[in-house]
Biopython code that builds the backbone (N, CA, C, O; Angstrom):
import numpy as np
from Bio.PDB.StructureBuilder import StructureBuilder

atoms = [
    (1, "MET", "N", (207.171, 63.156, 189.743)),
    (1, "MET", "CA", (207.843, 63.910, 188.667)),
    (1, "MET", "C", (208.735, 63.282, 187.546)),
    (1, "MET", "O", (209.586, 62.488, 187.949)),
    (2, "SER", "N", (208.681, 63.481, 186.400)),
    (2, "SER", "CA", (209.615, 62.708, 185.456)),
    (2, "SER", "C", (210.973, 63.162, 185.559)),
    (2, "SER", "O", (211.180, 64.171, 186.233)),
    (3, "HIS", "N", (211.922, 62.584, 185.004)),
    (3, "HIS", "CA", (213.330, 62.883, 185.189)),
    (3, "HIS", "C", (213.467, 64.150, 184.274)),
    (3, "HIS", "O", (214.410, 64.849, 184.647)),
    (4, "ILE", "N", (212.768, 64.674, 183.133)),
    (4, "ILE", "CA", (212.836, 65.639, 182.469)),
    (4, "ILE", "C", (212.404, 66.824, 182.931)),
    (4, "ILE", "O", (213.109, 67.832, 182.890)),
    (5, "GLU", "N", (210.891, 66.794, 183.538)),
    (5, "GLU", "CA", (210.520, 67.874, 184.371)),
    (5, "GLU", "C", (211.431, 68.279, 185.347)),
    (5, "GLU", "O", (211.691, 69.479, 185.439)),
    (6, "GLU", "N", (211.973, 67.438, 186.115)),
    (6, "GLU", "CA", (212.837, 67.944, 187.403)),
    (6, "GLU", "C", (214.230, 68.461, 186.827)),
    (6, "GLU", "O", (214.822, 69.287, 187.521)),
    (7, "ALA", "N", (214.861, 68.026, 185.528)),
    (7, "ALA", "CA", (215.913, 68.801, 185.126)),
    (7, "ALA", "C", (215.667, 70.188, 184.527)),
    (7, "ALA", "O", (216.528, 71.068, 184.516)),
    (8, "ILE", "N", (214.507, 70.314, 184.058)),
    (8, "ILE", "CA", (214.066, 71.602, 183.543)),
    (8, "ILE", "C", (213.755, 72.474, 184.776)),
    (8, "ILE", "O", (214.257, 73.598, 184.752)),
    (9, "ILE", "N", (213.139, 72.202, 185.665)),
    (9, "ILE", "CA", (212.987, 72.871, 186.968)),
    (9, "ILE", "C", (214.316, 73.346, 187.627)),
    (9, "ILE", "O", (214.577, 74.488, 188.004)),
    (10, "ARG", "N", (215.009, 72.365, 187.681)),
    (10, "ARG", "CA", (216.293, 72.600, 188.341)),
    (10, "ARG", "C", (217.323, 73.708, 187.505)),
    (10, "ARG", "O", (218.143, 74.407, 188.101)),
    (11, "ARG", "N", (217.150, 73.729, 186.218)),
    (11, "ARG", "CA", (217.933, 74.455, 185.285)),
    (11, "ARG", "C", (217.577, 76.011, 185.432)),
    (11, "ARG", "O", (218.403, 76.905, 185.620)),
    (12, "PHE", "N", (216.246, 76.157, 185.315)),
    (12, "PHE", "CA", (216.091, 77.541, 185.346)),
    (12, "PHE", "C", (215.674, 78.270, 186.569)),
    (12, "PHE", "O", (214.779, 77.634, 187.126)),
    (13, "SER", "N", (215.999, 79.430, 187.239)),
    (13, "SER", "CA", (215.691, 80.041, 188.418)),
    (13, "SER", "C", (214.332, 80.561, 188.133)),
    (13, "SER", "O", (213.907, 80.768, 186.997)),
    (14, "GLY", "N", (213.635, 80.772, 189.299)),
    (14, "GLY", "CA", (212.396, 81.336, 189.690)),
    (14, "GLY", "C", (212.352, 82.854, 188.736)),
    (14, "GLY", "O", (211.389, 83.250, 188.080)),
    (15, "ARG", "N", (213.321, 83.345, 188.848)),
    (15, "ARG", "CA", (213.383, 84.844, 188.195)),
    (15, "ARG", "C", (213.144, 84.682, 186.533)),
    (15, "ARG", "O", (212.321, 85.179, 185.765)),
    (16, "THR", "N", (214.136, 83.854, 186.375)),
    (16, "THR", "CA", (214.011, 83.422, 184.702)),
    (16, "THR", "C", (212.749, 83.036, 184.266)),
    (16, "THR", "O", (212.340, 83.469, 183.189)),
    (17, "ILE", "N", (212.078, 82.296, 184.931)),
    (17, "ILE", "CA", (210.565, 81.877, 184.696)),
    (17, "ILE", "C", (209.618, 82.840, 184.700)),
    (17, "ILE", "O", (208.700, 82.865, 183.880)),
    (18, "VAL", "N", (209.800, 83.793, 185.728)),
    (18, "VAL", "CA", (208.972, 84.915, 185.684)),
    (18, "VAL", "C", (209.284, 85.764, 184.499)),
    (18, "VAL", "O", (208.353, 86.041, 183.743)),
    (19, "VAL", "N", (210.523, 86.226, 184.237)),
    (19, "VAL", "CA", (210.625, 86.844, 183.067)),
    (19, "VAL", "C", (210.289, 86.338, 181.696)),
    (19, "VAL", "O", (210.083, 87.096, 180.748)),
    (20, "PHE", "N", (210.242, 85.083, 181.627)),
    (20, "PHE", "CA", (209.661, 84.191, 180.416)),
    (20, "PHE", "C", (208.245, 84.291, 180.106)),
    (20, "PHE", "O", (207.685, 84.280, 179.010)),
    (21, "ALA", "N", (207.702, 84.406, 181.460)),
    (21, "ALA", "CA", (206.293, 84.287, 181.614)),
    (21, "ALA", "C", (205.833, 85.758, 181.045)),
    (21, "ALA", "O", (204.950, 85.887, 180.197)),
    (22, "ILE", "N", (206.502, 86.761, 181.589)),
    (22, "ILE", "CA", (206.172, 88.265, 181.291)),
    (22, "ILE", "C", (206.340, 88.163, 179.685)),
    (22, "ILE", "O", (205.396, 88.538, 178.990)),
    (23, "ALA", "N", (207.386, 87.720, 179.142)),
    (23, "ALA", "CA", (207.694, 87.792, 177.559)),
    (23, "ALA", "C", (206.626, 87.200, 176.938)),
    (23, "ALA", "O", (206.205, 87.841, 175.976)),
    (24, "VAL", "N", (206.033, 86.136, 177.197)),
    (24, "VAL", "CA", (204.901, 85.253, 176.789)),
    (24, "VAL", "C", (203.645, 86.106, 176.712)),
    (24, "VAL", "O", (202.873, 86.022, 175.756)),
    (25, "ALA", "N", (203.483, 86.808, 177.587)),
    (25, "ALA", "CA", (202.295, 87.570, 177.944)),
    (25, "ALA", "C", (202.342, 88.887, 177.034)),
    (25, "ALA", "O", (201.297, 89.324, 176.552)),
    (26, "VAL", "N", (203.556, 89.501, 176.812)),
    (26, "VAL", "CA", (203.678, 90.672, 176.080)),
    (26, "VAL", "C", (203.652, 90.231, 174.670)),
    (26, "VAL", "O", (202.931, 90.879, 173.911)),
    (27, "ILE", "N", (204.277, 89.298, 174.227)),
    (27, "ILE", "CA", (204.504, 88.809, 172.823)),
    (27, "ILE", "C", (203.119, 88.479, 172.424)),
    (27, "ILE", "O", (202.819, 88.917, 171.313)),
    (28, "GLY", "N", (202.060, 87.722, 173.138)),
    (28, "GLY", "CA", (200.960, 87.609, 172.934)),
    (28, "GLY", "C", (199.875, 88.551, 172.570)),
    (28, "GLY", "O", (198.977, 88.385, 171.744)),
    (29, "VAL", "N", (200.144, 89.679, 173.416)),
    (29, "VAL", "CA", (199.244, 90.808, 173.521)),
    (29, "VAL", "C", (199.618, 91.907, 172.470)),
    (29, "VAL", "O", (198.785, 92.644, 171.943)),
    (30, "LEU", "N", (200.967, 91.936, 172.224)),
    (30, "LEU", "CA", (201.481, 93.032, 171.397)),
    (30, "LEU", "C", (200.842, 93.096, 169.968)),
    (30, "LEU", "O", (200.483, 94.175, 169.497)),
    (31, "PRO", "N", (200.727, 92.072, 169.382)),
    (31, "PRO", "CA", (200.028, 92.064, 167.972)),
    (31, "PRO", "C", (198.738, 92.747, 168.137)),
    (31, "PRO", "O", (198.491, 93.589, 167.273)),
    (32, "LEU", "N", (197.887, 92.574, 169.033)),
    (32, "LEU", "CA", (196.613, 92.928, 169.011)),
    (32, "LEU", "C", (196.614, 94.683, 169.396)),
    (32, "LEU", "O", (195.879, 95.570, 168.962)),
    (33, "LEU", "N", (197.613, 94.738, 170.264)),
    (33, "LEU", "CA", (197.570, 96.324, 170.395)),
    (33, "LEU", "C", (198.154, 97.203, 169.314)),
    (33, "LEU", "O", (197.782, 98.362, 169.132)),
    (34, "LEU", "N", (199.082, 96.598, 168.611)),
    (34, "LEU", "CA", (199.543, 97.312, 167.313)),
    (34, "LEU", "C", (198.422, 97.429, 166.397)),
    (34, "LEU", "O", (198.249, 98.483, 165.784)),
    (35, "TYR", "N", (197.608, 96.385, 166.248)),
    (35, "TYR", "CA", (196.866, 96.388, 165.319)),
    (35, "TYR", "C", (195.574, 97.291, 165.542)),
    (35, "TYR", "O", (194.896, 97.702, 164.600)),
    (36, "ILE", "N", (195.307, 97.550, 166.837)),
    (36, "ILE", "CA", (194.295, 98.476, 167.306)),
    (36, "ILE", "C", (194.700, 99.988, 167.240)),
    (36, "ILE", "O", (193.901, 100.924, 167.199)),
    (37, "GLU", "N", (196.165, 100.088, 167.237)),
    (37, "GLU", "CA", (196.641, 101.358, 167.127)),
    (37, "GLU", "C", (196.899, 101.734, 165.655)),
    (37, "GLU", "O", (196.562, 102.845, 165.246)),
    (38, "LEU", "N", (197.437, 100.910, 164.924)),
    (38, "LEU", "CA", (197.820, 101.182, 163.350)),
    (38, "LEU", "C", (196.790, 100.494, 162.459)),
    (38, "LEU", "O", (196.797, 100.816, 161.271)),
    (39, "GLY", "N", (195.949, 99.634, 162.857)),
    (39, "GLY", "CA", (195.267, 98.982, 161.684)),
    (39, "GLY", "C", (194.031, 99.801, 161.319)),
    (39, "GLY", "O", (193.814, 100.868, 161.893)),
    (40, "PRO", "N", (193.230, 99.329, 160.391)),
    (40, "PRO", "CA", (192.113, 100.180, 159.999)),
    (40, "PRO", "C", (190.942, 100.047, 161.187)),
    (40, "PRO", "O", (190.837, 99.176, 162.051)),
    (41, "GLU", "N", (190.055, 101.273, 160.917)),
    (41, "GLU", "CA", (189.223, 101.443, 162.147)),
    (41, "GLU", "C", (188.026, 100.344, 161.992)),
    (41, "GLU", "O", (187.389, 100.039, 163.000)),
    (42, "ASP", "N", (187.741, 99.792, 160.823)),
    (42, "ASP", "CA", (186.647, 98.979, 160.839)),
    (42, "ASP", "C", (187.148, 97.571, 160.798)),
    (42, "ASP", "O", (186.454, 96.689, 160.293)),
    (43, "GLY", "N", (188.205, 97.349, 161.255)),
    (43, "GLY", "CA", (188.869, 95.898, 161.355)),
    (43, "GLY", "C", (188.307, 95.096, 162.257)),
    (43, "GLY", "O", (187.602, 95.663, 163.092)),
    (44, "ASN", "N", (188.438, 93.698, 162.344)),
    (44, "ASN", "CA", (187.841, 92.835, 163.231)),
    (44, "ASN", "C", (188.913, 91.841, 163.608)),
    (44, "ASN", "O", (188.775, 90.704, 163.156)),
    (45, "PRO", "N", (189.956, 92.096, 164.363)),
    (45, "PRO", "CA", (191.094, 91.083, 164.582)),
    (45, "PRO", "C", (190.653, 89.915, 165.563)),
    (45, "PRO", "O", (190.828, 89.831, 166.779)),
    (46, "ILE", "N", (190.083, 89.111, 164.760)),
    (46, "ILE", "CA", (189.417, 87.811, 165.905)),
    (46, "ILE", "C", (190.748, 87.089, 166.249)),
    (46, "ILE", "O", (191.078, 86.942, 167.426)),
    (47, "GLY", "N", (191.469, 86.664, 165.279)),
    (47, "GLY", "CA", (192.598, 85.764, 165.611)),
    (47, "GLY", "C", (193.739, 86.526, 166.529)),
    (47, "GLY", "O", (194.563, 85.911, 167.207)),
    (48, "LEU", "N", (193.666, 87.760, 166.455)),
    (48, "LEU", "CA", (194.700, 88.476, 167.365)),
    (48, "LEU", "C", (194.113, 88.433, 168.781)),
    (48, "LEU", "O", (194.763, 88.112, 169.776)),
    (49, "GLY", "N", (192.847, 88.781, 168.776)),
    (49, "GLY", "CA", (192.141, 88.633, 170.092)),
    (49, "GLY", "C", (192.302, 87.215, 170.949)),
    (49, "GLY", "O", (192.630, 87.053, 172.124)),
    (50, "LEU", "N", (191.953, 86.263, 169.936)),
    (50, "LEU", "CA", (192.228, 84.897, 170.678)),
    (50, "LEU", "C", (193.586, 84.630, 171.016)),
    (50, "LEU", "O", (193.846, 83.960, 172.015)),
    (51, "LEU", "N", (194.559, 85.132, 170.210)),
    (51, "LEU", "CA", (195.983, 84.659, 170.877)),
    (51, "LEU", "C", (196.090, 85.513, 171.961)),
    (51, "LEU", "O", (196.635, 85.032, 172.955)),
    (52, "ALA", "N", (195.630, 86.888, 172.032)),
    (52, "ALA", "CA", (195.779, 87.686, 173.493)),
    (52, "ALA", "C", (195.051, 86.795, 174.618)),
    (52, "ALA", "O", (195.501, 86.622, 175.751)),
    (53, "MET", "N", (194.113, 86.375, 174.225)),
    (53, "MET", "CA", (193.195, 85.527, 175.263)),
    (53, "MET", "C", (194.019, 84.155, 175.704)),
    (53, "MET", "O", (193.893, 83.723, 176.850)),
    (54, "ALA", "N", (194.696, 83.629, 174.929)),
    (54, "ALA", "CA", (195.406, 82.313, 175.294)),
    (54, "ALA", "C", (196.786, 82.776, 175.795)),
    (54, "ALA", "O", (197.233, 81.985, 176.625)),
    (55, "ALA", "N", (197.561, 83.776, 175.551)),
    (55, "ALA", "CA", (198.596, 84.128, 176.027)),
    (55, "ALA", "C", (198.745, 84.772, 177.431)),
    (55, "ALA", "O", (199.682, 84.581, 178.205)),
    (56, "LEU", "N", (197.696, 85.545, 177.623)),
    (56, "LEU", "CA", (197.596, 86.209, 179.072)),
    (56, "LEU", "C", (197.495, 84.906, 180.191)),
    (56, "LEU", "O", (198.462, 84.694, 180.923)),
    (57, "PRO", "N", (196.346, 84.103, 180.271)),
    (57, "PRO", "CA", (196.334, 83.273, 181.180)),
    (57, "PRO", "C", (197.719, 82.184, 181.210)),
    (57, "PRO", "O", (198.285, 81.796, 182.233)),
    (58, "THR", "N", (198.046, 81.850, 179.898)),
    (58, "THR", "CA", (199.431, 81.159, 179.956)),
    (58, "THR", "C", (200.516, 81.745, 180.677)),
    (58, "THR", "O", (201.146, 81.106, 181.520)),
    (59, "GLY", "N", (200.829, 83.260, 180.300)),
    (59, "GLY", "CA", (201.663, 83.824, 181.109)),
    (59, "GLY", "C", (201.573, 83.942, 182.576)),
    (59, "GLY", "O", (202.540, 84.013, 183.334)),
    (60, "ALA", "N", (200.108, 83.961, 182.972)),
    (60, "ALA", "CA", (199.986, 83.971, 184.550)),
    (60, "ALA", "C", (200.215, 82.733, 185.075)),
    (60, "ALA", "O", (200.569, 82.676, 186.252)),
    (61, "VAL", "N", (200.085, 81.728, 184.442)),
    (61, "VAL", "CA", (200.218, 80.263, 185.075)),
    (61, "VAL", "C", (201.945, 80.179, 185.094)),
    (61, "VAL", "O", (202.649, 79.880, 186.059)),
    (62, "ILE", "N", (202.307, 80.481, 183.941)),
    (62, "ILE", "CA", (203.980, 80.328, 184.086)),
    (62, "ILE", "C", (204.548, 81.230, 185.310)),
    (62, "ILE", "O", (205.443, 80.875, 186.078)),
    (63, "ALA", "N", (203.921, 82.345, 185.338)),
    (63, "ALA", "CA", (204.559, 83.429, 186.444)),
    (63, "ALA", "C", (204.128, 82.637, 187.743)),
    (63, "ALA", "O", (204.869, 82.544, 188.722)),
    (64, "ALA", "N", (203.151, 82.202, 187.686)),
    (64, "ALA", "CA", (202.812, 81.473, 189.382)),
    (64, "ALA", "C", (203.817, 80.566, 189.625)),
    (64, "ALA", "O", (204.288, 80.474, 190.759)),
    (65, "VAL", "N", (204.270, 79.781, 188.579)),
    (65, "VAL", "CA", (205.159, 78.700, 188.865)),
    (65, "VAL", "C", (206.565, 79.173, 189.195)),
    (65, "VAL", "O", (207.280, 78.617, 190.029)),
    (66, "GLY", "N", (206.917, 80.254, 188.472)),
    (66, "GLY", "CA", (208.106, 81.031, 188.714)),
    (66, "GLY", "C", (208.253, 81.673, 190.144)),
    (66, "GLY", "O", (209.315, 81.761, 190.760)),
    (67, "LEU", "N", (207.034, 82.104, 190.571)),
    (67, "LEU", "CA", (206.832, 82.866, 192.123)),
    (67, "LEU", "C", (206.995, 81.883, 193.150)),
    (67, "LEU", "O", (207.650, 82.039, 194.181)),
    (68, "ILE", "N", (206.272, 80.717, 192.760)),
    (68, "ILE", "CA", (206.428, 79.554, 193.733)),
    (68, "ILE", "C", (207.775, 79.106, 193.969)),
    (68, "ILE", "O", (208.255, 78.809, 195.063)),
    (69, "LYS", "N", (208.379, 79.084, 192.770)),
    (69, "LYS", "CA", (209.833, 78.592, 192.740)),
    (69, "LYS", "C", (210.707, 79.630, 193.674)),
    (69, "LYS", "O", (211.415, 79.212, 194.590)),
    (70, "ILE", "N", (210.595, 80.903, 193.376)),
    (70, "ILE", "CA", (211.192, 81.839, 194.166)),
    (70, "ILE", "C", (210.965, 81.704, 195.537)),
    (70, "ILE", "O", (211.967, 81.737, 196.252)),
    (71, "VAL", "N", (209.716, 81.539, 196.143)),
    (71, "VAL", "CA", (209.551, 81.256, 197.444)),
    (71, "VAL", "C", (210.162, 80.072, 198.093)),
    (71, "VAL", "O", (210.549, 80.088, 199.262)),
    (72, "VAL", "N", (210.243, 78.999, 197.272)),
    (72, "VAL", "CA", (210.719, 77.623, 197.687)),
    (72, "VAL", "C", (212.165, 77.921, 197.720)),
    (72, "VAL", "O", (212.781, 77.453, 198.678)),
    (73, "GLN", "N", (212.856, 78.653, 196.801)),
    (73, "GLN", "CA", (214.435, 78.672, 196.903)),
    (73, "GLN", "C", (214.630, 79.742, 198.065)),
    (73, "GLN", "O", (215.705, 79.595, 198.646)),
    (74, "PHE", "N", (213.844, 80.780, 198.537)),
    (74, "PHE", "CA", (214.143, 81.491, 199.667)),
    (74, "PHE", "C", (214.169, 80.438, 200.842)),
    (74, "PHE", "O", (215.145, 80.296, 201.578)),
    (75, "PHE", "N", (213.018, 79.724, 200.943)),
    (75, "PHE", "CA", (212.997, 78.921, 202.053)),
    (75, "PHE", "C", (214.239, 77.840, 202.119)),
    (75, "PHE", "O", (214.807, 77.560, 203.174)),
    (76, "MET", "N", (214.517, 77.374, 201.067)),
    (76, "MET", "CA", (215.528, 76.545, 201.045)),
    (76, "MET", "C", (216.898, 77.092, 201.565)),
    (76, "MET", "O", (217.575, 76.494, 202.402)),
    (77, "ARG", "N", (217.220, 78.202, 201.030)),
    (77, "ARG", "CA", (218.378, 78.899, 201.541)),
    (77, "ARG", "C", (218.292, 79.180, 202.862)),
    (77, "ARG", "O", (219.324, 79.044, 203.518)),
    (78, "ARG", "N", (217.270, 79.551, 203.426)),
    (78, "ARG", "CA", (217.194, 79.952, 204.913)),
    (78, "ARG", "C", (217.176, 78.658, 205.716)),
    (78, "ARG", "O", (217.428, 78.688, 206.920)),
    (79, "ALA", "N", (216.885, 77.518, 205.083)),
    (79, "ALA", "CA", (216.976, 76.274, 205.955)),
    (79, "ALA", "C", (218.526, 75.858, 206.062)),
    (79, "ALA", "O", (218.931, 75.164, 206.995)),
    (80, "LYS", "N", (219.270, 76.280, 205.151)),
    (80, "LYS", "CA", (220.764, 75.707, 205.428)),
    (80, "LYS", "C", (221.736, 76.397, 206.360)),
    (80, "LYS", "O", (222.860, 75.927, 206.539)),
]
sb = StructureBuilder()
sb.init_structure("model")
sb.init_model(0)
sb.init_chain("A")
sb.init_seg("    ")
for serial, (resi, resn, name, xyz) in enumerate(atoms, 1):
    if name == "N":
        sb.init_residue(resn, " ", resi, " ")
    sb.init_atom(name, np.array(xyz, "f"), 0.0, 1.0, " ", f" {name:<3s}", serial, name[0])
structure = sb.get_structure()
């Protein structure tokens, strides 16, 4: 692991990472949901769908990293 990756991982808690992941997923899906609700009935929001398709898996991977960090922090505290 590089020095930069280690510094980033140590700087943010697992909870912060999970909150960031949820924010990424919501920000990626929200434009599509708003377009469905407020846009024209015959619209075809391909770009917004692609954004949602990219944001949800990205948010899920980031959330998984955050959850793993939470578990590791839990066991590190117990070991002390």
